[in-house]
N, CA, C and O of each residue as an XYZ file, in Angstrom:
636
protein
N      -2.970    -19.613    -20.302
C      -2.160    -19.876    -19.225
C      -1.879    -18.471    -18.142
O      -1.771    -18.364    -16.920
N      -1.825    -17.425    -19.385
C      -1.589    -16.178    -18.762
C      -2.638    -15.327    -17.724
O      -2.277    -14.620    -16.783
N      -4.049    -15.593    -18.159
C      -5.148    -15.452    -17.946
C      -5.481    -16.223    -16.701
O      -6.441    -15.977    -15.971
N      -4.729    -17.038    -16.552
C      -5.184    -18.086    -15.045
C      -4.129    -17.217    -14.188
O      -4.611    -16.689    -13.186
N      -2.865    -17.009    -14.417
C      -1.932    -16.480    -13.678
C      -2.308    -15.094    -13.348
O      -1.464    -14.380    -12.808
N      -3.387    -14.672    -13.591
C      -3.567    -12.635    -13.470
C      -4.657    -12.918    -12.398
O      -4.691    -12.353    -11.305
N      -5.906    -14.237    -13.004
C      -7.218    -14.304    -11.822
C      -6.350    -14.707    -10.598
O      -6.609    -14.224     -9.496
N      -5.198    -15.691    -10.787
C      -4.594    -16.000     -9.096
C      -4.484    -15.048     -8.945
O      -5.608    -14.554     -8.845
N      -3.251    -13.861     -8.776
C      -2.751    -12.724     -8.362
C      -3.864    -11.797     -8.326
O      -3.831    -11.070     -7.333
N      -4.782    -11.615     -9.064
C      -5.963    -10.765     -8.658
C      -6.568    -11.335     -6.998
O      -6.750    -10.583     -6.041
N      -6.795    -12.808     -7.006
C      -7.413    -13.797     -5.900
C      -6.259    -13.164     -5.121
O      -6.744    -12.200     -4.527
N      -4.906    -13.267     -4.840
C      -4.164    -12.815     -3.707
C      -4.106    -11.620     -3.268
O      -3.873    -11.466     -2.069
N      -4.275    -10.625     -4.008
C      -4.631     -9.232     -4.036
C      -5.753     -8.850     -2.861
O      -5.713     -8.174     -1.833
N      -7.279    -10.021     -3.885
C      -8.581     -9.756     -2.461
C      -7.906    -10.528     -1.444
O      -7.986     -9.917     -0.379
N      -7.402    -11.397     -1.348
C      -7.459    -12.031     -0.164
C      -5.997    -10.945      0.747
O      -6.075    -11.039      1.972
N      -5.260    -10.376      0.428
C      -4.357     -9.630      1.050
C      -5.182     -8.940      1.423
O      -5.288     -9.120      2.636
N      -6.069     -8.003      0.980
C      -7.451     -7.324      1.525
C      -8.746     -7.527      2.505
O      -9.586     -6.811      3.050
N      -8.478     -8.679      2.431
C      -9.407     -9.169      3.225
C      -8.414     -9.166      4.981
O      -8.875     -8.579      5.960
N      -7.260     -9.820      5.011
C      -6.301     -9.935      5.847
C      -6.018     -8.693      6.560
O      -6.175     -8.430      7.752
N      -5.523     -7.905      5.501
C      -5.493     -6.321      6.306
C      -6.346     -5.914      7.092
O      -6.177     -5.605      8.271
N      -7.653     -5.885      6.257
C      -8.911     -5.650      7.109
C      -9.620     -6.304      8.199
O     -10.465     -5.699      8.859
N      -9.419     -7.087      8.336
C      -9.260     -8.552      9.460
C      -8.294     -8.015     10.765
O      -8.628     -7.882     11.943
N      -7.095     -7.779     10.176
C      -5.979     -7.319     11.423
C      -6.493     -5.533     11.746
O      -6.097     -5.218     12.868
N      -6.940     -4.841     11.331
C      -7.035     -3.386     11.237
C      -8.080     -3.535     12.046
O      -8.055     -2.861     13.076
N      -9.604     -4.701     11.739
C     -10.282     -4.595     13.284
C     -10.108     -5.406     14.123
O     -10.889     -5.168     15.044
N      -9.340     -6.488     14.383
C      -9.479     -6.925     15.359
C      -7.694     -6.745     16.546
O      -7.411     -7.242     17.636
N      -7.065     -5.999     15.795
C      -5.382     -5.895     16.213
C      -5.559     -4.923     17.294
O      -4.757     -5.043     18.220
N      -6.557     -3.850     17.401
C      -6.612     -3.121     18.607
C      -7.682     -3.681     19.658
O      -8.034     -2.927     20.565
N      -8.102     -4.699     19.592
C      -8.983     -5.412     20.554
C      -8.023     -6.002     21.277
O      -8.219     -6.168     22.481
N      -6.668     -6.477     20.600
C      -5.781     -7.507     21.601
C      -4.994     -6.942     22.399
O      -4.837     -6.946     23.620
N      -4.421     -6.351     21.351
C      -2.662     -5.266     21.329
C      -2.616     -4.026     21.974
O      -3.655     -3.367     22.005
N      -1.418     -3.509     22.589
C      -1.012     -2.469     22.580
C      -1.318     -1.534     23.317
O      -0.954     -1.635     24.489
N      -1.914     -0.577     22.995
C      -2.230      1.144     24.181
C      -3.683      0.502     24.263
O      -4.164      0.529     25.396
N      -4.598     -0.162     23.109
C      -5.632     -0.258     23.899
C      -6.512     -1.434     24.722
O      -7.719     -1.575     24.914
N      -5.748     -1.933     24.975
C      -6.304     -3.212     25.425
C      -7.171     -2.966     26.765
O      -7.971     -3.823     27.142
N      -6.994     -1.859     27.410
C      -7.544     -2.139     28.574
C      -9.153     -1.176     28.348
O     -10.068     -1.080     29.165
N      -9.072     -0.640     27.134
C     -10.067      0.551     27.118
C     -11.450     -0.482     26.850
O     -11.541     -1.709     26.867
N     -12.380      0.506     26.618
C     -13.951     -0.285     26.323
C     -14.036      0.344     24.731
O     -13.361      1.245     24.235
N     -15.056     -0.425     24.166
C     -15.628     -0.429     22.852
C     -15.362      1.048     22.169
O     -14.517      1.101     21.275
N     -15.939      2.048     22.495
C     -15.973      2.955     22.303
C     -14.496      3.632     22.217
O     -14.094      4.043     21.128
N     -13.807      3.726     23.229
C     -12.769      3.948     23.333
C     -11.628      4.048     22.290
O     -11.088      5.015     21.752
N     -11.403      2.344     22.168
C     -10.403      2.058     21.006
C     -10.652      2.240     19.807
O      -9.694      2.183     19.036
N     -11.592      2.431     19.426
C     -12.000      3.052     18.017
C     -11.923      4.779     17.589
O     -11.566      5.199     16.488
N     -12.379      5.668     18.826
C     -11.883      6.525     19.120
C     -10.199      6.917     19.567
O      -9.809      8.068     19.373
N      -9.683      6.347     19.897
C      -8.021      6.427     20.203
C      -7.667      7.007     18.873
O      -8.016      6.516     17.800
N      -6.558      8.675     19.101
C      -6.202      9.472     17.894
C      -5.002      8.497     17.032
O      -4.891      8.460     15.807
N      -4.104      7.690     18.093
C      -3.507      6.732     17.282
C      -3.782      5.554     16.424
O      -3.165      4.968     15.536
N      -4.956      5.415     17.021
C      -5.845      3.812     16.082
C      -6.479      4.816     14.910
O      -6.308      4.415     13.759
N      -6.999      5.735     15.030
C      -7.412      6.527     13.698
C      -6.896      7.277     12.731
O      -7.444      7.742     11.732
N      -5.460      7.385     13.220
C      -4.446      7.993     12.650
C      -4.063      6.799     11.518
O      -3.985      6.956     10.300
N      -3.814      5.354     12.415
C      -3.562      3.760     11.688
C      -4.558      3.820     10.146
O      -4.298      3.888      8.944
N      -5.394      3.774     10.712
C      -6.786      3.835      9.839
C      -6.716      4.633      8.556
O      -6.754      4.280      7.378
N      -6.623      5.596      9.029
C      -6.416      6.965      7.587
C      -5.121      6.468      7.067
O      -4.799      6.892      5.957
N      -4.574      5.907      7.476
C      -3.159      6.413      6.776
C      -3.339      4.576      5.985
O      -2.786      4.362      4.905
N      -3.956      3.710      6.527
C      -4.169      2.662      5.841
C      -5.167      2.394      4.281
O      -5.334      1.421      3.546
N      -5.803      4.193      4.289
C      -6.536      4.318      3.092
C      -5.549      4.269      1.896
O      -6.002      3.755      0.873
N      -4.192      4.750      1.859
C      -3.169      4.350      0.337
C      -3.048      3.031      0.886
O      -2.225      2.980     -0.028
N      -3.035      2.095      1.359
C      -2.504      0.738      1.371
C      -3.855      0.250      0.547
O      -3.455     -0.340     -0.456
N      -5.471      0.273      0.589
C      -6.552     -0.259      0.353
C      -6.120     -0.033     -1.224
O      -6.019     -0.966     -2.021
N      -5.817      1.721     -1.633
C      -5.939      1.816     -2.448
C      -4.656      1.613     -3.646
O      -4.485      1.487     -4.859
N      -4.383      1.639     -3.165
C      -2.483      0.755     -3.910
C      -3.074     -0.762     -4.232
O      -2.755     -1.309     -5.287
N      -3.926     -1.402     -3.306
C      -4.354     -2.714     -3.660
C      -5.393     -2.904     -4.827
O      -5.515     -3.956     -5.454
N      -6.251     -1.565     -5.081
C      -7.564     -1.523     -5.561
C      -6.626     -0.961     -7.368
O      -7.148     -1.138     -8.469
N      -5.540     -0.457     -7.190
C      -4.905     -0.105     -8.522
C      -3.948     -0.848     -8.840
O      -3.181     -0.555     -9.758
N      -3.840     -2.002     -8.079
C      -2.501     -3.046     -8.342
C      -3.917     -4.003     -9.249
O      -3.680     -4.254    -10.430
N      -4.723     -4.285     -8.914
C      -6.072     -5.489     -8.757
C      -6.229     -4.788    -10.280
O      -6.003     -5.604    -11.173
N      -6.528     -3.602    -10.696
C      -6.965     -2.912    -12.089
C      -6.088     -3.485    -12.602
O      -6.242     -4.468    -13.327
N      -4.786     -2.858    -12.250
C      -3.608     -3.052    -13.154
C      -3.112     -4.484    -13.696
O      -2.403     -4.487    -14.702
N      -3.470     -5.766    -13.044
C      -3.841     -7.173    -13.168
C      -4.702     -7.234    -14.603
O      -4.476     -7.771    -15.687
N      -5.730     -6.472    -14.113
C      -7.179     -6.463    -15.154
C      -6.916     -6.079    -16.437
O      -7.453     -6.646    -17.389
N      -5.934     -4.924    -16.598
C      -5.453     -4.566    -17.582
C      -4.414     -5.726    -18.259
O      -4.731     -6.159    -19.366
N      -3.672     -6.033    -17.871
C      -2.824     -7.158    -18.174
C      -3.544     -8.239    -18.393
O      -2.884     -9.093    -18.986
N      -4.694     -8.574    -18.145
C      -5.180    -10.048    -18.375
C      -5.934     -9.425    -19.773
O      -5.469     -9.997    -20.758
N      -6.774     -8.604    -20.067
C      -7.110     -8.042    -21.419
C      -6.023     -7.564    -22.339
O      -6.377     -6.751    -23.193
N      -4.476     -8.008    -22.311
C      -3.451     -7.297    -23.127
C      -3.566     -5.636    -23.552
O      -3.612     -5.125    -24.671
N      -3.592     -5.052    -22.280
C      -3.752     -3.555    -22.380
C      -2.801     -2.982    -21.452
O      -2.918     -1.911    -20.857
N      -1.763     -3.880    -21.388
C      -0.406     -3.737    -20.320
C      -0.039     -2.039    -21.093
O      -0.100     -1.121    -20.275
N       0.226     -1.736    -22.177
C       0.863     -0.728    -23.051
C      -0.095      0.262    -23.303
O      -0.249      0.592    -24.479
N      -0.744      0.780    -22.471
C      -2.067      2.180    -22.260
C      -1.635      2.892    -21.196
O      -0.972      2.586    -20.205
N      -2.249      4.141    -21.669
C      -2.000      4.435    -20.423
C      -3.285      4.725    -18.953
O      -3.219      5.500    -17.999
N      -4.096      3.964    -19.255
C      -4.260      3.435    -18.267
C      -3.778      2.637    -17.528
O      -4.315      2.492    -16.430
N      -2.650      1.876    -17.857
C      -2.153      1.044    -16.181
C      -0.915      2.113    -16.326
O      -0.378      1.972    -15.227
N      -0.271      2.935    -16.911
C       0.468      4.237    -16.348
C       0.230      4.636    -15.357
O       1.007      4.591    -14.404
N      -1.449      5.359    -15.328
C      -2.378      6.147    -14.289
C      -2.255      4.792    -13.440
O      -2.002      5.844    -12.853
N      -2.205      4.109    -13.054
C      -2.259      2.910    -12.134
C      -1.347      2.627    -11.663
O      -1.578      2.093    -10.578
N      -0.209      2.698    -11.919
C       1.143      2.377    -11.312
C       1.754      3.778    -11.200
O       2.735      3.901    -10.467
N       1.381      4.610    -11.708
C       1.740      6.228    -10.669
C       0.838      6.391     -9.438
O       1.044      6.921     -8.346
N      -0.221      5.771     -9.961
C      -0.859      5.926     -7.839
C      -0.333      4.713     -7.382
O      -0.649      4.851     -6.200
N       0.192      3.705     -7.421
C       0.572      2.507     -6.741
C       1.840      3.306     -6.490
O       2.492      3.052     -5.478
N       2.201      4.163     -7.254
C       3.918      4.971     -6.204
C       3.459      5.869     -5.583
O       3.933      6.223     -4.504
N       2.489      6.396     -6.114
C       2.314      7.929     -5.116
C       1.182      7.489     -3.601
O       0.987      8.269     -2.668
N       0.559      6.043     -3.713
C       0.196      5.461     -2.043
C       1.094      4.673     -1.570
O       0.982      4.402     -0.375
N       2.429      3.968     -2.460
C       3.657      3.696     -1.909
C       4.203      5.159     -0.711
O       4.158      5.216      0.518
N       4.489      5.761     -1.320
C       5.134      7.605     -0.572
C       4.253      7.377      0.182
O       4.650      6.755      1.167
N       2.803      7.682      0.178
C       2.409      8.428      1.192
C       2.309      7.218      2.583
O       2.695      7.312      3.748
N       1.762      6.342      1.994
C       2.300      5.300      3.094
C       3.571      5.521      4.233
O       3.513      5.821      5.425
N       4.859      5.211      3.249
C       5.853      5.293      3.975
C       6.226      6.362      5.037
O       6.896      6.305      6.068
N       5.569      7.330      4.430
C       5.548      8.760      5.102
C       5.081      8.852      5.853
O       5.660      9.547      6.688
N       3.821      8.349      6.239
C       2.940      8.197      7.197
C       3.284      7.003      8.157
O       2.928      7.208      9.318
N       3.848      5.899      7.941
C       4.775      5.129      8.620
C       5.804      5.966      9.397
O       5.699      6.013     10.623
N       6.519      6.447      8.945
C       8.042      7.175      9.796
C       7.084      8.328     10.585
O       7.615      8.958     11.500
N       5.870      8.566     10.281
C       5.205      9.766     11.023
C       4.643      9.402     11.982
O       4.352     10.169     12.900
N       4.339      8.013     11.971
C       3.842      7.436     13.397
C       5.362      6.822     13.850
O       5.851      7.414     14.813
N       5.760      6.278     13.573
C       7.489      5.971     14.321
C       7.621      7.162     14.898
O       7.095      7.234     16.009
N       8.309      8.403     14.389
C       8.713      9.362     14.893
C       7.787      9.858     16.222
O       8.454     10.170     17.209
N       6.446      9.950     16.332
C       5.721     10.308     17.293
C       5.757      9.276     18.169
O       5.593      9.579     19.350
N       5.990      7.726     17.805
C       5.944      7.030     19.349
C       7.615      7.000     20.017
O       7.995      6.541     21.094
N       8.428      7.700     18.883
C       9.704      7.677     19.319
C       9.662      8.717     20.321
O       9.882      8.430     21.498
N       9.363     10.063     19.914
C       9.211     11.204     20.842
C       8.433     11.173     22.083
O       8.980     11.300     23.179
N       7.210     11.013     21.946
C       5.888     10.809     22.923
C       6.089      9.307     23.577
O       5.025      9.278     24.195
N       6.362      8.751     23.707
C       6.244      7.096     24.395
C       6.416      7.320     25.559
O       7.152      8.218     25.967
N       5.765      6.540     26.285
C       5.403      6.676     27.712
C       6.941      5.837     28.053
O       7.233      4.746     27.563
N       7.693      6.517     28.866
C       9.174      6.401     29.504
C       9.118      5.141     29.804
O      10.257      4.675     29.839
N       8.264      4.328     30.052
C       8.523      3.465     31.047
C       8.182      2.052     30.021
O       8.382      0.922     30.466
N       7.606      2.294     28.494
C       7.753      1.489     27.429
C       8.818      1.742     27.162
O       9.503      2.646     27.639
N       9.323      0.375     25.737
C       9.761     -0.078     25.584
C       9.191      0.231     23.620
O       8.435     -0.639     23.186
N       9.425      0.939     23.013
C       9.178      1.204     21.641
C       9.894      0.482     20.503
O       9.518      0.485     19.331
N      10.972     -0.136     20.989
C      11.772     -0.910     20.036
C      10.884     -1.884     18.772
O      11.296     -2.153     17.644
N      10.106     -2.115     19.142
C       9.414     -3.383     18.523
C       9.259     -2.872     17.352
O       9.831     -3.070     16.280
N       7.799     -1.688     17.915
C       7.367     -1.186     17.108
C       7.933     -0.069     15.675
O       7.487      0.431     14.642
N       8.989     -0.126     16.354
C       9.544      1.094     15.546
C      10.753      0.341     15.011
O      11.516      1.012     14.318
N      11.129     -1.227     15.259
C      11.278     -2.571     13.933
C      10.509     -2.222     12.177
O      10.705     -1.781     11.044
N       9.177     -3.083     13.495
C       7.843     -2.778     12.278
C       8.019     -1.615     11.506
O       8.188     -1.463     10.296
N       7.941     -0.764     12.514
C       8.019      0.851     11.351
C       9.223      0.763      9.815
O       9.092      0.999      8.614
N      10.346      0.297     10.696
C      11.094      0.663      9.773
C      11.371     -0.578      8.630
O      12.232     -0.504      7.753
N      10.820     -1.270      8.754
C      10.705     -2.490      7.947
C       9.365     -2.073      6.992
O       9.518     -1.869      5.788
N       8.254     -1.984      7.538
C       7.401     -1.897      6.456
C       7.255     -0.393      5.554
O       6.714     -0.133      4.479
N       8.051      0.480      6.603
C       8.732      2.102      5.280
C       9.363      1.360      4.415
O       8.799      1.590      3.345
N      10.396      0.428      4.203
C      11.265      0.446      3.400
C      10.626     -0.666      2.537
O      10.822     -0.431      1.345
N       9.901     -1.839      2.759
C       8.930     -2.510      1.981
C       8.212     -1.194      0.854
O       8.196     -1.284     -0.374
N       7.782     -0.276      1.493
C       6.701      0.628      1.193
C       7.487      1.865      0.013
O       7.039      2.384     -1.009
N       8.753      1.999      0.686
C       9.989      2.209     -0.711
C      10.249      1.797     -1.649
O      10.382      2.347     -2.742
N      10.371      0.626     -1.310
C      11.113     -0.385     -2.220
C       9.514     -0.646     -3.523
O       9.469     -0.764     -4.748
N       8.896     -0.641     -2.895
C       7.185     -1.028     -4.158
C       6.874      0.583     -4.863
O       6.586      0.840     -6.032
N       7.005      1.292     -3.988
C       7.557      2.900     -5.113
C       7.808      2.831     -6.150
O       7.242      3.048     -7.221
N       9.405      2.264     -5.588
C      10.874      2.501     -6.152
C      10.121      1.621     -7.744
O       9.729      2.174     -8.771
N      10.131      0.678     -7.536
C       9.650     -0.365     -8.477
C       8.677      0.121     -9.779
O       8.879      0.211    -10.990
N       7.460      0.399     -8.853
C       6.172      1.193     -9.679
C       6.985      2.674    -10.265
O       6.511      3.513    -11.031
N       7.997      2.664     -9.789
C       8.449      4.101    -10.648
C       9.301      3.458    -11.743
O       9.613      4.200    -12.674
N       9.606      2.548    -11.765
C      10.791      2.018    -12.977
C       9.865      1.581    -13.938
O       9.773      2.127    -15.037
N       8.995      0.384    -13.497
C       7.876      0.074    -14.305
C       7.236      0.714    -15.081
O       6.980      0.318    -16.218
N       6.838      1.904    -14.567
C       5.998      3.136    -14.993
C       6.885      3.599    -15.963
O       6.617      3.075    -17.044
N       7.835      4.370    -16.026
C       9.155      4.716    -16.957
C       9.440      3.949    -18.130
O       9.753      4.403    -19.230
N       9.251      2.245    -17.670
C       9.422      1.427    -19.162
C       8.188      1.256    -19.904
O       8.167      0.819    -21.055
N       7.127      1.610    -19.226
C       5.901      1.214    -19.897
C       6.036      2.416    -20.708
O       6.304      2.364    -21.908
N       5.759      4.071    -19.719
C       5.758      5.051    -21.021
C       6.603      5.144    -22.136
O       6.096      5.267    -23.251
N       7.713      5.107    -22.007
C       8.717      4.615    -22.775
C       8.269      3.991    -24.383
O       8.305      4.374    -25.553
N       7.812      2.729    -23.558
C       7.271      1.914    -24.683
C       5.764      1.856    -24.933
O       5.133      0.839    -25.223
N       5.174      3.347    -24.749
C       3.909      3.678    -25.166
C       4.594      4.892    -25.983
O       4.306      4.744    -27.170
N       5.405      6.054    -25.783
C       6.085      6.764    -26.540
C       6.498      6.087    -27.586
O       6.350      6.864    -28.529
N       7.040      4.843    -28.079
C       7.757      3.904    -29.235
C       6.620      3.748    -29.840
O       6.566      4.362    -30.905
N       5.551      3.070    -29.523
C       4.618      2.589    -30.052
C       3.665      3.871    -31.045
O       3.306      3.760    -32.217
N       3.477      4.850    -30.260
C       2.836      5.774    -30.430
C       3.446      6.639    -31.969
O       2.898      6.965    -33.022
N       5.045      6.794    -31.339
C       5.653      7.184    -32.485
C       5.794      6.011    -34.014
O       6.022      6.413    -35.155
N       5.646      4.960    -33.726
C       5.111      3.693    -34.787
C       3.831      4.202    -35.169
O       3.765      4.043    -36.388
N       3.085      4.579    -34.871
C       1.837      4.742    -35.444
C       1.446      5.842    -36.256
O       0.553      5.906    -37.100
N       2.626      7.081    -35.689
C       2.330      7.936    -36.372
C       3.270      7.769    -38.439
O       3.068      8.301    -39.531
N       3.928      7.062    -38.061
C       4.809      7.106    -39.237
C       4.117      5.862    -40.321
O       4.266      5.861    -41.543
N       3.381      4.892    -39.564
C       2.453      4.083    -40.500
C       1.419      4.854    -41.283
O       0.653      4.263    -42.044
């Protein structure tokens, strides 16, 4: 049963990654500042390129979450590899939230005065908050696993 649930969660992570990739490719073609541009201009727009660069942290965090689930499936949750994966997820979430806040500030300061950036800023606030929650949860679980690993290593030394 445990193996099936970890495989299911890995499939969910892969599906999230595929949907995010499709959105990153299709969204600039249909919405926002690049809707009237040609194909080359869309993908050479600095703000869209910034979005692609910021999404690297998201995909790295998804990969690390996939690896963490494989450690759980192999019953290696109390290992330094799983702690390293959680640490990477935490750092990726911090980088992602910082880049989202920077994009929101850029749009707030430099947007066209005829446009209303309220929707974009609301999405920035929500996604930055979610990233901070993920970073906090990863930090808490990382600390718990580190303490458990320390206790396990102390017990292995006394035996």
